[in-house]
N, C-alpha and C positions, 0 to 999 in steps of 0.2 A: 750167762744164764739168760734164757728168753722166757718171758711170761707176759701175761696180759697186763696192760697198763691200768692204773687206777686213776680216778679223777685227780687226785693230788699229784700225779706225775705229769700232768699236761703242760704246766708252765715250764718244767725242765725239758720236756720233749720239744716244745716250741723254741726254747733257747738253743737246743741242739740243732733244730731245723734251720734257724737263722745262721748258724755256724756252718753246717754241712752243705748248705746250698750256695755258699760263697763261690765254690769252684764252678758250679753251674752258671752262676752270674758272670764269672770271669770269661766263660766261653762266648758271651755276648757283649762283654764290655759294658754291662749295665746291671744295676741292682734292681731294676724294675721288672722283676719276675714274680709270679704269684706266691711261691713258697716264702719269699722274703717280705711279702706284704700281708701274709695271713695273720689274723688276730687270734687271741686266746678264745674268744667267743666262737669263732669258726672251728677251731680245734675241738672245743667242747661239743659243738653240733656233730662233728664227725665221730667223736667218741660215743655220743648217744645213738647214732644211727648204724654203727658198725663195730669193728674190733680194732683196737690199737695195741700192738705188741711193743714191748720194750726189751732191749738187751742191756744187761748191766755187767759191770766189771766186778772184780773181787772186793771193791770198796763200796758196792751198791750204787755207783754212779751210772747214769744212763748213757750208753755209748752208741746206741743204735735204736732204730724204731721203724715200723712199717704199719700202714693202715689198710683196711679193706672193708668194703660194704657190698652186700649181695642185693642185686635188683634183677628181677625177671630171669633168674637162673644163671646170671653171670656175676662173678665176683670181680669187682673193680678194685684193683690194688693201686695204692699211691703212697707217696712220701716215704719211699724206701731210703733210709739214710743211715750213715755210719760216721761217727766222729772222725775228722781228718787224720788224727793220730792213730786210728785203729783200722784204716783201710788196707786192702790187699791182704787180708787175713781170713777170707772166706766168710766174714760176718754177714755181708749182704746176701750171699747165697743161703746162709742159715736162716736169716730172717724171712726171706722169701719162701723157703720151704716150710717154715713154721706157720706162716699166715695161710698157705695153701692147706695145711692140715686142719685148720680151723673150719674150712669149708670143703670137705672131701668130695671128690667126684663131680666137680663143677667145671664150667668154662671160666678161665681166668683171663682178665684183660688189664693191660696197663699201657702207659704211653711215656715217651721220653722225647727229648729234642734230637733231631738228626745230628746235631753237633756232639751229642753225648755218646761217643763211640764206645767208651768203656762200658757204659750202661747197656748199650745194645748187645755188645759181645757177651756180657754176663747173662742177660735174659735169653739170648740164643743158646748159650751153653746149658741153661736150665730148661730148655725145651720150648721156649716161646718162639713164635714166628711173626714176622711183620705181615699184617693184612690190610693196612691202610696208611695213608699219609695225609696230613692236613696242614696247609700253609696258614699260619696265623697272620703274618705280615711278611714284608720283604726279608726280614732278618730271622724269623722264627718259623720252623716247620717241625711238626711232631710226627713221629712214627707210632702207630698203634700196633701193639703186639698181643697175641693170644696164645693160650695153651689150654688144652682140655678136651672134654668129650664132644664138643661141637664139630670137630674136624678129624679126630684121631682115627675114626673108623673108615672115613672116605676122604682122603686128602684132596680129591678133585672137586669136592663140594665147596662152593663159595658161600660166605656168610653175608 
């Protein structure tokens, strides 16, 4: 079941985040990535500025989550995560679709590491396209992906 998270869910979501992003950290051989360093206060700030969804199992345990915030007509989606034991069951797709429904008919933007090939494939399958790349350092490069009304009508138009 997917629903809006409540303030009392945030500690459990952060705990899931620390677990879910271990696989991302493994791609770099380092635990020094932002999702593993985020604090509860920072999650509370994101909660207060946007929407956090949670996915629960039949025991009401949080097994997935995603966040989004709208600024200037673009919905910025982040921290899409699924518990490692529940991956490859289309839960990530479901969470992404649900967060988009919270902000209908908008432009959606997200980013991921170029090493996260599974994430890139998932986002492309759901209609996202790469529109930019940004090197953070020698080891880390992000791809920025978008979906939505800013380019659907004229795919030759650049943003």
